[in-house]
Structure formats: C-alpha cells, structure tokens
N, CA, C, O and the ligand as a Tripos MOL2 file, in Angstrom:
@<TRIPOS>MOLECULE
protein
  285   283    72     0     0
PROTEIN
NO_CHARGES

@<TRIPOS>ATOM
      1 N          26.8290    0.5470   10.0720 N.3       1 MET1
      2 CA         25.9290   -0.4680   10.5850 C.3       1 MET1
      3 C          24.6820   -0.5040    9.6900 C.2       1 MET1
      4 O          24.2630    0.5420    9.1960 O.2       1 MET1
      5 N          24.1020   -1.6390    9.4770 N.am      2 PRO2
      6 CA         22.9600   -1.7060    8.6090 C.3       2 PRO2
      7 C          21.6650   -1.3450    9.3600 C.2       2 PRO2
      8 O          21.5660   -1.4550   10.5820 O.2       2 PRO2
      9 N          20.7430   -0.9340    8.6060 N.am      3 ILE3
     10 CA         19.4010   -0.6230    9.1640 C.3       3 ILE3
     11 C          18.5100   -1.7610    8.8110 C.2       3 ILE3
     12 O          18.4130   -2.1410    7.6450 O.2       3 ILE3
     13 N          17.8430   -2.3250    9.8100 N.am      4 TYR4
     14 CA         16.9110   -3.4150    9.5810 C.3       4 TYR4
     15 C          15.5150   -2.9210    9.8050 C.2       4 TYR4
     16 O          15.2900   -1.9830   10.5710 O.2       4 TYR4
     17 N          14.5740   -3.5490    9.1390 N.am      5 GLU5
     18 CA         13.1680   -3.2670    9.3800 C.3       5 GLU5
     19 C          12.5400   -4.2900   10.3210 C.2       5 GLU5
     20 O          12.7240   -5.4950   10.1470 O.2       5 GLU5
     21 N          11.8290   -3.8280   11.2750 N.am      6 TYR6
     22 CA         11.1430   -4.7280   12.2100 C.3       6 TYR6
     23 C           9.6580   -4.4390   12.2260 C.2       6 TYR6
     24 O           9.2340   -3.3270   11.9110 O.2       6 TYR6
     25 N           8.9060   -5.3830   12.5710 N.am      7 LYS7
     26 CA          7.4730   -5.1890   12.7530 C.3       7 LYS7
     27 C           7.0610   -5.6600   14.1640 C.2       7 LYS7
     28 O           7.4600   -6.7300   14.6240 O.2       7 LYS7
     29 N           6.2720   -4.8420   14.8100 N.am      8 CYS8
     30 CA          5.7500   -5.2530   16.1290 C.3       8 CYS8
     31 C           4.5620   -6.1050   16.0360 C.2       8 CYS8
     32 O           3.6050   -5.7920   15.3280 O.2       8 CYS8
     33 N           4.6050   -7.2220   16.7660 N.am      9 ASN9
     34 CA          3.4570   -8.1320   16.7420 C.3       9 ASN9
     35 C           2.3220   -7.6480   17.6860 C.2       9 ASN9
     36 O           1.1930   -8.1340   17.6230 O.2       9 ASN9
     37 N           2.6520   -6.7120   18.5260 N.am     10 GLU10
     38 CA          1.6770   -6.2060   19.4700 C.3      10 GLU10
     39 C           0.7600   -5.1760   18.8670 C.2      10 GLU10
     40 O          -0.4630   -5.2750   18.9680 O.2      10 GLU10
     41 N           1.3800   -4.1510   18.2180 N.am     11 CYS11
     42 CA          0.5920   -3.0530   17.7080 C.3      11 CYS11
     43 C           0.7040   -2.9970   16.1720 C.2      11 CYS11
     44 O           0.0360   -2.1910   15.5240 O.2      11 CYS11
     45 N           1.5610   -3.8680   15.6020 N.am     12 GLY12
     46 CA          1.6120   -3.8800   14.1370 C.3      12 GLY12
     47 C           2.4520   -2.8130   13.4880 C.2      12 GLY12
     48 O           2.4970   -2.7030   12.2620 O.2      12 GLY12
     49 N           3.1360   -2.0040   14.3280 N.am     13 LEU13
     50 CA          3.9780   -0.9270   13.7900 C.3      13 LEU13
     51 C           5.1980   -1.5320   13.0730 C.2      13 LEU13
     52 O           5.8350   -2.4530   13.5830 O.2      13 LEU13
     53 N           5.5000   -1.0160   11.9220 N.am     14 ALA14
     54 CA          6.7280   -1.2950   11.2670 C.3      14 ALA14
     55 C           7.7010   -0.1950   11.4770 C.2      14 ALA14
     56 O           7.3520    0.9720   11.3010 O.2      14 ALA14
     57 N           8.9430   -0.5180   11.8560 N.am     15 PHE15
     58 CA          9.9130    0.5480   12.1540 C.3      15 PHE15
     59 C          11.2790    0.0620   11.7650 C.2      15 PHE15
     60 O          11.5160   -1.1380   11.6330 O.2      15 PHE15
     61 N          12.1800    1.0070   11.5810 N.am     16 GLU16
     62 CA         13.5510    0.7000   11.2370 C.3      16 GLU16
     63 C          14.4670    0.8640   12.4440 C.2      16 GLU16
     64 O          14.2920    1.7790   13.2490 O.2      16 GLU16
     65 N          15.4110    0.0000   12.5560 N.am     17 GLU17
     66 CA         16.3120    0.0650   13.7210 C.3      17 GLU17
     67 C          17.7380   -0.1010   13.2160 C.2      17 GLU17
     68 O          18.0230   -0.9940   12.4180 O.2      17 GLU17
     69 N          18.6150    0.7470   13.6760 N.am     18 LEU18
     70 CA         20.0310    0.6040   13.3500 C.3      18 LEU18
     71 C          20.6470   -0.3490   14.3810 C.2      18 LEU18
     72 O          20.6690   -0.0830   15.5830 O.2      18 LEU18
     73 N          21.1320   -1.4420   13.8630 N.am     19 VAL19
     74 CA         21.6280   -2.4520   14.6990 C.3      19 VAL19
     75 C          23.0950   -2.8370   14.3150 C.2      19 VAL19
     76 O          23.4910   -2.7180   13.1560 O.2      19 VAL19
     77 N          23.8480   -3.2780   15.2750 N.am     20 SER20
     78 CA         25.1970   -3.7000   14.9990 C.3      20 SER20
     79 C          25.1530   -5.1460   14.4640 C.2      20 SER20
     80 O          24.1790   -5.8710   14.6660 O.2      20 SER20
     81 N          26.2150   -5.5280   13.7940 N.am     21 ALA21
     82 CA         26.2850   -6.8320   13.1850 C.3      21 ALA21
     83 C          26.2740   -7.9210   14.2420 C.2      21 ALA21
     84 O          25.8130   -9.0350   13.9960 O.2      21 ALA21
     85 N          26.7650   -7.6030   15.3740 N.am     22 SER22
     86 CA         26.8960   -8.6180   16.4440 C.3      22 SER22
     87 C          25.5910   -8.7850   17.2360 C.2      22 SER22
     88 O          25.4290   -9.7410   17.9940 O.2      22 SER22
     89 N          24.7160   -7.8880   17.0540 N.am     23 SER23
     90 CA         23.4630   -7.9150   17.7570 C.3      23 SER23
     91 C          22.4480   -8.8340   17.0610 C.2      23 SER23
     92 O          22.1580   -8.6730   15.8760 O.2      23 SER23
     93 N          21.9180   -9.7940   17.8190 N.am     24 THR24
     94 CA         20.9430  -10.6990   17.2360 C.3      24 THR24
     95 C          19.5760  -10.5840   17.8870 C.2      24 THR24
     96 O          18.6270  -11.2640   17.4980 O.2      24 THR24
     97 N          19.4920   -9.7250   18.8700 N.am     25 GLU25
     98 CA         18.2170   -9.5440   19.5550 C.3      25 GLU25
     99 C          17.3770   -8.5220   18.8620 C.2      25 GLU25
    100 O          17.8700   -7.4890   18.4090 O.2      25 GLU25
    101 N          16.1070   -8.8110   18.7800 N.am     26 ALA26
    102 CA         15.1670   -7.8730   18.2030 C.3      26 ALA26
    103 C          14.9410   -6.6730   19.1570 C.2      26 ALA26
    104 O          14.7630   -6.8630   20.3600 O.2      26 ALA26
    105 N          14.9490   -5.4740   18.6230 N.am     27 PRO27
    106 CA         14.7530   -4.2910   19.4820 C.3      27 PRO27
    107 C          13.3010   -4.2150   19.9520 C.2      27 PRO27
    108 O          12.4160   -4.9190   19.4650 O.2      27 PRO27
    109 N          13.1100   -3.3450   20.8980 N.am     28 MET28
    110 CA         11.7630   -3.0950   21.3620 C.3      28 MET28
    111 C          11.0210   -2.2420   20.3660 C.2      28 MET28
    112 O          11.6220   -1.4480   19.6410 O.2      28 MET28
    113 N           9.7150   -2.4050   20.3290 N.am     29 CYS29
    114 CA          8.8550   -1.5630   19.4900 C.3      29 CYS29
    115 C           9.0060   -0.1280   19.9440 C.2      29 CYS29
    116 O           9.0120    0.1780   21.1360 O.2      29 CYS29
    117 N           9.1250    0.7340   18.9690 N.am     30 THR30
    118 CA          9.3310    2.1700   19.2760 C.3      30 THR30
    119 C           8.0380    2.8200   19.8060 C.2      30 THR30
    120 O           8.0920    3.9020   20.3890 O.2      30 THR30
    121 N           6.9090    2.1850   19.6120 N.am     31 ALA31
    122 CA          5.6400    2.7640   20.0260 C.3      31 ALA31
    123 C           5.1800    2.2380   21.3130 C.2      31 ALA31
    124 O           4.8560    3.0180   22.2080 O.2      31 ALA31
    125 N           5.1260    0.8810   21.4770 N.am     32 CYS32
    126 CA          4.5110    0.3140   22.6610 C.3      32 CYS32
    127 C           5.5700   -0.3540   23.5630 C.2      32 CYS32
    128 O           5.2470   -0.8810   24.6270 O.2      32 CYS32
    129 N           6.7970   -0.3230   23.1320 N.am     33 LYS33
    130 CA          7.9500   -0.8570   23.9090 C.3      33 LYS33
    131 C           7.8870   -2.3800   24.1040 C.2      33 LYS33
    132 O           8.5210   -2.9330   25.0020 O.2      33 LYS33
    133 N           7.1190   -3.0280   23.2540 N.am     34 SER34
    134 CA          6.9880   -4.4860   23.3540 C.3      34 SER34
    135 C           8.2310   -5.1400   22.6830 C.2      34 SER34
    136 O           8.6790   -4.7220   21.6160 O.2      34 SER34
    137 N           8.7460   -6.1570   23.3440 N.am     35 PRO35
    138 CA          9.8820   -6.9210   22.7620 C.3      35 PRO35
    139 C           9.4380   -7.9100   21.7320 C.2      35 PRO35
    140 O          10.2620   -8.6030   21.1360 O.2      35 PRO35
    141 N           8.1630   -7.9890   21.5130 N.am     36 ASN36
    142 CA          7.5570   -8.9860   20.6080 C.3      36 ASN36
    143 C           7.6310   -8.4400   19.1610 C.2      36 ASN36
    144 O           6.6050   -8.0820   18.5830 O.2      36 ASN36
    145 N           8.8610   -8.3800   18.5750 N.am     37 THR37
    146 CA          9.0370   -7.8340   17.2850 C.3      37 THR37
    147 C           9.7110   -8.8600   16.4000 C.2      37 THR37
    148 O          10.4100   -9.7450   16.8930 O.2      37 THR37
    149 N           9.5040   -8.7480   15.0660 N.am     38 VAL38
    150 CA         10.1510   -9.6610   14.1290 C.3      38 VAL38
    151 C          10.8960   -8.8090   13.1070 C.2      38 VAL38
    152 O          10.5040   -7.6890   12.7790 O.2      38 VAL38
    153 N          11.9830   -9.3910   12.6230 N.am     39 LYS39
    154 CA         12.7800   -8.6830   11.5960 C.3      39 LYS39
    155 C          12.1630   -8.9590   10.2590 C.2      39 LYS39
    156 O          11.7880  -10.0940    9.9650 O.2      39 LYS39
    157 N          12.0490   -7.9220    9.4330 N.am     40 LEU40
    158 CA         11.5750   -8.0460    8.1350 C.3      40 LEU40
    159 C          12.7210   -8.2140    7.1150 C.2      40 LEU40
    160 O          13.8910   -8.2520    7.4970 O.2      40 LEU40
    161 N          12.3850   -8.3100    5.8500 N.am     41 ILE41
    162 CA         13.4180   -8.4960    4.8430 C.3      41 ILE41
    163 C          14.3640   -7.2430    4.8660 C.2      41 ILE41
    164 O          13.9010   -6.1050    4.9360 O.2      41 ILE41
    165 N          15.6400   -7.4890    4.8070 N.am     42 SER42
    166 CA         16.5890   -6.4280    4.8100 C.3      42 SER42
    167 C          16.4370   -5.5550    3.6210 C.2      42 SER42
    168 O          16.2430   -6.0290    2.5010 O.2      42 SER42
    169 N          16.5230   -4.2690    3.8570 N.am     43 ALA43
    170 CA         16.2440   -3.2950    2.8180 C.3      43 ALA43
    171 C          17.3570   -3.3990    1.6940 C.2      43 ALA43
    172 O          17.1340   -2.9820    0.5570 O.2      43 ALA43
    173 N          18.5010   -3.9420    2.0390 N.am     44 CYS44
    174 CA         19.5480   -4.0070    1.0490 C.3      44 CYS44
    175 C          19.3060   -5.0590   -0.0040 C.2      44 CYS44
    176 O          20.0010   -5.1330   -1.0180 O.2      44 CYS44
    177 N          18.2960   -5.8770    0.2650 N.am     45 CYS45
    178 CA         17.9980   -6.9480   -0.6730 C.3      45 CYS45
    179 C          16.8640   -6.5850   -1.5880 C.2      45 CYS45
    180 O          16.5420   -7.3340   -2.5100 O.2      45 CYS45
    181 N          16.2680   -5.4790   -1.3530 N.am     46 LYS46
    182 CA         15.1860   -5.0700   -2.2090 C.3      46 LYS46
    183 C          15.7360   -4.6360   -3.5860 C.2      46 LYS46
    184 O          16.6910   -3.8650   -3.6820 O.2      46 LYS46
    185 N          15.0830   -5.1720   -4.6610 N.am     47 GLN47
    186 CA         15.5750   -4.8430   -5.9290 C.3      47 GLN47
    187 C          14.9090   -3.5640   -6.4040 C.2      47 GLN47
    188 O          13.7070   -3.3820   -6.2080 O.2      47 GLN47
    189 N          15.6530   -2.7010   -7.0090 N.am     48 SER48
    190 CA         15.1550   -1.3960   -7.4530 C.3      48 SER48
    191 C          14.1700   -1.5920   -8.5500 C.2      48 SER48
    192 O          14.4150   -2.3300   -9.5050 O.2      48 SER48
    193 N          13.0000   -0.9000   -8.4100 N.am     49 ALA49
    194 CA         11.9340   -1.0010   -9.4270 C.3      49 ALA49
    195 C          12.1960    0.0160  -10.5470 C.2      49 ALA49
    196 O          11.4650    0.0430  -11.5380 O.2      49 ALA49
    197 N          13.2230    0.8440  -10.3980 N.am     50 SER50
    198 CA         13.4560    1.8960  -11.3390 C.3      50 SER50
    199 C          14.5030    1.5180  -12.3690 C.2      50 SER50
    200 O          14.9930    2.3480  -13.1350 O.2      50 SER50
    201 N          14.8250    0.2360  -12.3580 N.am     51 SER51
    202 CA         15.8610   -0.2160  -13.3540 C.3      51 SER51
    203 C          15.2480   -0.3030  -14.7450 C.2      51 SER51
    204 O          14.2840   -1.0220  -15.0080 O.2      51 SER51
    205 N          15.8640    0.4670  -15.5990 N.am     52 THR52
    206 CA         15.3530    0.4960  -16.9850 C.3      52 THR52
    207 C          16.3620    0.0020  -17.9790 C.2      52 THR52
    208 O          16.0740   -0.1250  -19.1690 O.2      52 THR52
    209 N          17.5660   -0.2800  -17.4800 N.am     53 SER53
    210 CA         18.6230   -0.7420  -18.4150 C.3      53 SER53
    211 C          18.4430   -2.2330  -18.4990 C.2      53 SER53
    212 O          18.4570   -2.9520  -17.5000 O.2      53 SER53
    213 N          18.2650   -2.6940  -19.7910 N.am     54 GLY54
    214 CA         18.0100   -4.1080  -19.9790 C.3      54 GLY54
    215 C          19.3210   -4.9200  -20.1150 C.2      54 GLY54
    216 O          19.3370   -6.1460  -19.9990 O.2      54 GLY54
    217 N          20.3960   -4.1870  -20.3610 N.am     55 GLY55
    218 CA         21.6490   -4.9310  -20.6300 C.3      55 GLY55
    219 C          22.3960   -5.2730  -19.3380 C.2      55 GLY55
    220 O          22.8030   -6.4190  -19.1510 O.2      55 GLY55
    221 N          22.5660   -4.3750  -18.5200 N.am     56 GLU56
    222 CA         23.3440   -4.6050  -17.3120 C.3      56 GLU56
    223 C          22.5650   -5.4850  -16.3250 C.2      56 GLU56
    224 O          21.3750   -5.2850  -16.0810 O.2      56 GLU56
    225 N          23.2790   -6.4580  -15.7740 N.am     57 SER57
    226 CA         22.6220   -7.3370  -14.8330 C.3      57 SER57
    227 C          22.6330   -6.6800  -13.4130 C.2      57 SER57
    228 O          23.4980   -5.8750  -13.0690 O.2      57 SER57
    229 N          21.6780   -7.0610  -12.6770 N.am     58 TYR58
    230 CA         21.6140   -6.4960  -11.2950 C.3      58 TYR58
    231 C          22.7050   -7.1020  -10.4250 C.2      58 TYR58
    232 O          22.8140   -8.3220  -10.3090 O.2      58 TYR58
    233 N          23.5280   -6.2220   -9.8020 N.am     59 ALA59
    234 CA         24.6210   -6.7210   -8.9910 C.3      59 ALA59
    235 C          24.4990   -6.2200   -7.5870 C.2      59 ALA59
    236 O          24.8060   -5.0610   -7.3090 O.2      59 ALA59
    237 N          24.0550   -7.0740   -6.6930 N.am     60 PRO60
    238 CA         23.9630   -6.6380   -5.2550 C.3      60 PRO60
    239 C          25.3630   -6.4790   -4.7320 C.2      60 PRO60
    240 O          26.3030   -7.1060   -5.2210 O.2      60 PRO60
    241 N          25.4990   -5.6150   -3.7100 N.am     61 PRO61
    242 CA         26.7690   -5.4020   -3.0310 C.3      61 PRO61
    243 C          27.2820   -6.7050   -2.4540 C.2      61 PRO61
    244 O          26.5180   -7.3720   -1.7570 O.2      61 PRO61
    245 N          28.4610   -7.1000   -2.6770 N.am     62 ALA62
    246 CA         29.0770   -8.2800   -2.2030 C.3      62 ALA62
    247 C          29.0400   -8.2790   -0.6290 C.2      62 ALA62
    248 O          29.5440   -7.3760    0.0400 O.2      62 ALA62
    249 N          28.4200   -9.3360   -0.1190 N.am     63 GLY63
    250 CA         28.4540   -9.4550    1.3470 C.3      63 GLY63
    251 C          27.5060   -8.4950    2.0520 C.2      63 GLY63
    252 O          27.4990   -8.4180    3.2810 O.2      63 GLY63
    253 N          26.7410   -7.7970    1.3170 N.am     64 GLY64
    254 CA         25.9300   -6.8040    1.9350 C.3      64 GLY64
    255 C          24.5860   -7.2960    2.4560 C.2      64 GLY64
    256 O          23.8890   -6.6220    3.2150 O.2      64 GLY64
    257 N          24.2560   -8.5180    2.0050 N.am     65 CYS65
    258 CA         22.9170   -9.0860    2.3710 C.3      65 CYS65
    259 C          23.0750  -10.1760    3.3980 C.2      65 CYS65
    260 O          22.1320  -10.9390    3.6050 O.2      65 CYS65
    261 N          24.1800  -10.2930    4.0360 N.am     66 GLY66
    262 CA         24.3440  -11.3000    5.0300 C.3      66 GLY66
    263 C          24.4100  -12.6870    4.4890 C.2      66 GLY66
    264 O          24.7240  -12.8640    3.3120 O.2      66 GLY66
    265 N          24.1210  -13.7180    5.3150 N.am     67 SER67
    266 CA         24.2360  -15.1180    4.8650 C.3      67 SER67
    267 C          22.8520  -15.6750    4.8130 C.2      67 SER67
    268 O          22.4730  -16.4330    5.7060 O.2      67 SER67
    269 N          22.0640  -15.3380    3.8010 N.am     68 SER68
    270 CA         20.7040  -15.8290    3.7610 C.3      68 SER68
    271 C          20.5270  -16.9270    2.7260 C.2      68 SER68
    272 O          19.3990  -17.2690    2.3710 O.2      68 SER68
    273 N          21.6090  -17.4730    2.2500 N.am     69 GLY69
    274 CA         21.5270  -18.6440    1.3760 C.3      69 GLY69
    275 C          21.6870  -18.3210   -0.1230 C.2      69 GLY69
    276 O          21.5600  -19.2180   -0.9560 O.2      69 GLY69
    277 N          21.9560  -17.0910   -0.4650 N.am     70 PHE70
    278 CA         22.1420  -16.7850   -1.9060 C.3      70 PHE70
    279 C          23.4340  -17.3840   -2.3500 C.2      70 PHE70
    280 O          24.4290  -17.4170   -1.6250 O.2      70 PHE70
    281 N          23.3900  -17.8530   -3.5520 N.am     71 SER71
    282 CA         24.6000  -18.4400   -4.1680 C.3      71 SER71
    283 C          24.7240  -18.0630   -5.6330 C.2      71 SER71
    284 O          25.6770  -18.4700   -6.2960 O.2      71 SER71
    285 ZN          4.2790   -2.0560   19.1950 Zn       72 ZN72
@<TRIPOS>BOND
     1     1     2 1
     2     2     3 1
     3     3     4 2
     4     3     5 am
     5     5     6 1
     6     6     7 1
     7     7     8 2
     8     7     9 am
     9     9    10 1
    10    10    11 1
    11    11    12 2
    12    11    13 am
    13    13    14 1
    14    14    15 1
    15    15    16 2
    16    15    17 am
    17    17    18 1
    18    18    19 1
    19    19    20 2
    20    19    21 am
    21    21    22 1
    22    22    23 1
    23    23    24 2
    24    23    25 am
    25    25    26 1
    26    26    27 1
    27    27    28 2
    28    27    29 am
    29    29    30 1
    30    30    31 1
    31    31    32 2
    32    31    33 am
    33    33    34 1
    34    34    35 1
    35    35    36 2
    36    35    37 am
    37    37    38 1
    38    38    39 1
    39    39    40 2
    40    39    41 am
    41    41    42 1
    42    42    43 1
    43    43    44 2
    44    43    45 am
    45    45    46 1
    46    46    47 1
    47    47    48 2
    48    47    49 am
    49    49    50 1
    50    50    51 1
    51    51    52 2
    52    51    53 am
    53    53    54 1
    54    54    55 1
    55    55    56 2
    56    55    57 am
    57    57    58 1
    58    58    59 1
    59    59    60 2
    60    59    61 am
    61    61    62 1
    62    62    63 1
    63    63    64 2
    64    63    65 am
    65    65    66 1
    66    66    67 1
    67    67    68 2
    68    67    69 am
    69    69    70 1
    70    70    71 1
    71    71    72 2
    72    71    73 am
    73    73    74 1
    74    74    75 1
    75    75    76 2
    76    75    77 am
    77    77    78 1
    78    78    79 1
    79    79    80 2
    80    79    81 am
    81    81    82 1
    82    82    83 1
    83    83    84 2
    84    83    85 am
    85    85    86 1
    86    86    87 1
    87    87    88 2
    88    87    89 am
    89    89    90 1
    90    90    91 1
    91    91    92 2
    92    91    93 am
    93    93    94 1
    94    94    95 1
    95    95    96 2
    96    95    97 am
    97    97    98 1
    98    98    99 1
    99    99   100 2
   100    99   101 am
   101   101   102 1
   102   102   103 1
   103   103   104 2
   104   103   105 am
   105   105   106 1
   106   106   107 1
   107   107   108 2
   108   107   109 am
   109   109   110 1
   110   110   111 1
   111   111   112 2
   112   111   113 am
   113   113   114 1
   114   114   115 1
   115   115   116 2
   116   115   117 am
   117   117   118 1
   118   118   119 1
   119   119   120 2
   120   119   121 am
   121   121   122 1
   122   122   123 1
   123   123   124 2
   124   123   125 am
   125   125   126 1
   126   126   127 1
   127   127   128 2
   128   127   129 am
   129   129   130 1
   130   130   131 1
   131   131   132 2
   132   131   133 am
   133   133   134 1
   134   134   135 1
   135   135   136 2
   136   135   137 am
   137   137   138 1
   138   138   139 1
   139   139   140 2
   140   139   141 am
   141   141   142 1
   142   142   143 1
   143   143   144 2
   144   143   145 am
   145   145   146 1
   146   146   147 1
   147   147   148 2
   148   147   149 am
   149   149   150 1
   150   150   151 1
   151   151   152 2
   152   151   153 am
   153   153   154 1
   154   154   155 1
   155   155   156 2
   156   155   157 am
   157   157   158 1
   158   158   159 1
   159   159   160 2
   160   159   161 am
   161   161   162 1
   162   162   163 1
   163   163   164 2
   164   163   165 am
   165   165   166 1
   166   166   167 1
   167   167   168 2
   168   167   169 am
   169   169   170 1
   170   170   171 1
   171   171   172 2
   172   171   173 am
   173   173   174 1
   174   174   175 1
   175   175   176 2
   176   175   177 am
   177   177   178 1
   178   178   179 1
   179   179   180 2
   180   179   181 am
   181   181   182 1
   182   182   183 1
   183   183   184 2
   184   183   185 am
   185   185   186 1
   186   186   187 1
   187   187   188 2
   188   187   189 am
   189   189   190 1
   190   190   191 1
   191   191   192 2
   192   191   193 am
   193   193   194 1
   194   194   195 1
   195   195   196 2
   196   195   197 am
   197   197   198 1
   198   198   199 1
   199   199   200 2
   200   199   201 am
   201   201   202 1
   202   202   203 1
   203   203   204 2
   204   203   205 am
   205   205   206 1
   206   206   207 1
   207   207   208 2
   208   207   209 am
   209   209   210 1
   210   210   211 1
   211   211   212 2
   212   211   213 am
   213   213   214 1
   214   214   215 1
   215   215   216 2
   216   215   217 am
   217   217   218 1
   218   218   219 1
   219   219   220 2
   220   219   221 am
   221   221   222 1
   222   222   223 1
   223   223   224 2
   224   223   225 am
   225   225   226 1
   226   226   227 1
   227   227   228 2
   228   227   229 am
   229   229   230 1
   230   230   231 1
   231   231   232 2
   232   231   233 am
   233   233   234 1
   234   234   235 1
   235   235   236 2
   236   235   237 am
   237   237   238 1
   238   238   239 1
   239   239   240 2
   240   239   241 am
   241   241   242 1
   242   242   243 1
   243   243   244 2
   244   243   245 am
   245   245   246 1
   246   246   247 1
   247   247   248 2
   248   247   249 am
   249   249   250 1
   250   250   251 1
   251   251   252 2
   252   251   253 am
   253   253   254 1
   254   254   255 1
   255   255   256 2
   256   255   257 am
   257   257   258 1
   258   258   259 1
   259   259   260 2
   260   259   261 am
   261   261   262 1
   262   262   263 1
   263   263   264 2
   264   263   265 am
   265   265   266 1
   266   266   267 1
   267   267   268 2
   268   267   269 am
   269   269   270 1
   270   270   271 1
   271   271   272 2
   272   271   273 am
   273   273   274 1
   274   274   275 1
   275   275   276 2
   276   275   277 am
   277   277   278 1
   278   278   279 1
   279   279   280 2
   280   279   281 am
   281   281   282 1
   282   282   283 1
   283   283   284 2
@<TRIPOS>SUBSTRUCTURE
     1 MET1         2 RESIDUE 1 A MET
     2 PRO2         6 RESIDUE 1 A PRO
     3 ILE3        10 RESIDUE 1 A ILE
     4 TYR4        14 RESIDUE 1 A TYR
     5 GLU5        18 RESIDUE 1 A GLU
     6 TYR6        22 RESIDUE 1 A TYR
     7 LYS7        26 RESIDUE 1 A LYS
     8 CYS8        30 RESIDUE 1 A CYS
     9 ASN9        34 RESIDUE 1 A ASN
    10 GLU10       38 RESIDUE 1 A GLU
    11 CYS11       42 RESIDUE 1 A CYS
    12 GLY12       46 RESIDUE 1 A GLY
    13 LEU13       50 RESIDUE 1 A LEU
    14 ALA14       54 RESIDUE 1 A ALA
    15 PHE15       58 RESIDUE 1 A PHE
    16 GLU16       62 RESIDUE 1 A GLU
    17 GLU17       66 RESIDUE 1 A GLU
    18 LEU18       70 RESIDUE 1 A LEU
    19 VAL19       74 RESIDUE 1 A VAL
    20 SER20       78 RESIDUE 1 A SER
    21 ALA21       82 RESIDUE 1 A ALA
    22 SER22       86 RESIDUE 1 A SER
    23 SER23       90 RESIDUE 1 A SER
    24 THR24       94 RESIDUE 1 A THR
    25 GLU25       98 RESIDUE 1 A GLU
    26 ALA26      102 RESIDUE 1 A ALA
    27 PRO27      106 RESIDUE 1 A PRO
    28 MET28      110 RESIDUE 1 A MET
    29 CYS29      114 RESIDUE 1 A CYS
    30 THR30      118 RESIDUE 1 A THR
    31 ALA31      122 RESIDUE 1 A ALA
    32 CYS32      126 RESIDUE 1 A CYS
    33 LYS33      130 RESIDUE 1 A LYS
    34 SER34      134 RESIDUE 1 A SER
    35 PRO35      138 RESIDUE 1 A PRO
    36 ASN36      142 RESIDUE 1 A ASN
    37 THR37      146 RESIDUE 1 A THR
    38 VAL38      150 RESIDUE 1 A VAL
    39 LYS39      154 RESIDUE 1 A LYS
    40 LEU40      158 RESIDUE 1 A LEU
    41 ILE41      162 RESIDUE 1 A ILE
    42 SER42      166 RESIDUE 1 A SER
    43 ALA43      170 RESIDUE 1 A ALA
    44 CYS44      174 RESIDUE 1 A CYS
    45 CYS45      178 RESIDUE 1 A CYS
    46 LYS46      182 RESIDUE 1 A LYS
    47 GLN47      186 RESIDUE 1 A GLN
    48 SER48      190 RESIDUE 1 A SER
    49 ALA49      194 RESIDUE 1 A ALA
    50 SER50      198 RESIDUE 1 A SER
    51 SER51      202 RESIDUE 1 A SER
    52 THR52      206 RESIDUE 1 A THR
    53 SER53      210 RESIDUE 1 A SER
    54 GLY54      214 RESIDUE 1 A GLY
    55 GLY55      218 RESIDUE 1 A GLY
    56 GLU56      222 RESIDUE 1 A GLU
    57 SER57      226 RESIDUE 1 A SER
    58 TYR58      230 RESIDUE 1 A TYR
    59 ALA59      234 RESIDUE 1 A ALA
    60 PRO60      238 RESIDUE 1 A PRO
    61 PRO61      242 RESIDUE 1 A PRO
    62 ALA62      246 RESIDUE 1 A ALA
    63 GLY63      250 RESIDUE 1 A GLY
    64 GLY64      254 RESIDUE 1 A GLY
    65 CYS65      258 RESIDUE 1 A CYS
    66 GLY66      262 RESIDUE 1 A GLY
    67 SER67      266 RESIDUE 1 A SER
    68 SER68      270 RESIDUE 1 A SER
    69 GLY69      274 RESIDUE 1 A GLY
    70 PHE70      278 RESIDUE 1 A PHE
    71 SER71      282 RESIDUE 1 A SER
    72 ZN72       285 GROUP 0 **** ****
C-alpha cells in the first residue's frame, strides 16, 4: 500500500498515512484528530535531487503515481 502525505488544516501538522488504494477518505490528523486534512503530493512523484547521471532519463515506476494526468 502506498504512503500518502497529508496536512492538517487545523493545526498545520504534516503527516504520512498508509492508505489502501480503495480508500478515498482523508485520515484524521494524528495530533488533533481533526478530519480537516488535505492530501499532499504523493511521495512517489518526487524526483530525486541526487541524480547525477546526465545520460539516463528519469523513469518513474509504471502506474506508481496513480492517474494524475501524466502522459
Ligand atoms: Zn491537526
């Protein structure tokens, strides 16, 4: 299961939550238990800043980033 990052709109805490693919509901804040949380950019879509090889192109895992419009 993927780990998503969420941010609480109540206390501003950013936290990670392990969620199933079928779950679409935002989890409660781990600090204040508020359901007012938003999902941040998936960690799997972050490009590594440590890439030093100029030849090889960056290849994200197929299907690993969900359906966010990449083509
Ligand atoms: Zn909170």
